[in-house]
N, C-alpha and C positions, 0 to 999 in steps of 0.2 A: 256477713253481721258479727265481728268475738273483736275481742282488744286479744291480748298478748304480754304475753311476761318477759321478759329475756336477764339473760344473764347479771347484769348489776345487780335484782334482789338476793338482798339478803338471806333469806326463808328468817322472816321476823316473823311469819307468821297469823300477822294480822289482818289478810284478805281474806285470806280460809274460811273462819265463818261471817266474815261481813254476804257470802255471794250468797243471791236466793237461790240459782238454779243449779248451785254443789258444781260449779261448770273449776273447782279452782282443788287442785289437787298435787302435795307433795310425791317434791320427785329431785333426783341430782344435777345438775347442782344445784335448781334454784326450781321453784311451783310453777306450772305452768295450768292453762287452762284453755281446757273445752273443747275447741267453738264449735263443736257439733252442740253442747249447752250455751254455747257464752252468749248475751240474749243483751248484755250489758245495758245490762241492767231497761228496760224498754218497760214503758207505765206498768212499772216498780216505786223509781227513784228517779229523782228529776238527772244522778250524775253518778256514772258509774261508780259501787258503792266500793270496788279493791282500791281502782286512782286513790277515789276520797283518803283513803284511810296510810295511803301510802307514802314510805318518810323517805322511800330515797327516786328523788327525779329520773321522767326521765328511764324506770321500772317499764313501767308499763307504756307499751302503746295503744291506738286506736284501731280501726281498722280499713288504717288508711296508710298507718306505719309511722303517724305522727305524735311524740311519748303526748302520754295524758300528764304531766308529772313534768313541766319542761325545767331547762336551765334556767337554775334566779326563782324560780315560782312557791317557792314551797323553803328559799334559805334567807329573800326579799336579797342576795348578795346577784347582781346585774352579771352577768360571762364572764366580760370579758371583764370585770375586779378583778374576778373572783383566778381567774384564768394571771392575771395580777399581782397572786398575793400566792401562788402555789408556785413562779420562780419564785416568789423575792426572797421564801423559804430558799430556796432551791438554791438561791445559792449561797446562804452561810455555812 
């Protein structure tokens, strides 16, 4: 059981100090999680602390490979609306 930080991480450093098991570390090009140390904050917090603070949608995956903060969860913008806005901006 371990979380994973993927390449959409922007190295904001918000997650590292919150990790109670010290499983998060700086690497290039983004932060990583040591799977041997990560317990997804089980027994310590209701939610994984890294995902609760992460400002980037989709940057942290759970042990099943699912996004902890899926598209639209932080911005409140549905993914289909975001795609339409991006297309409109690109068309200008």
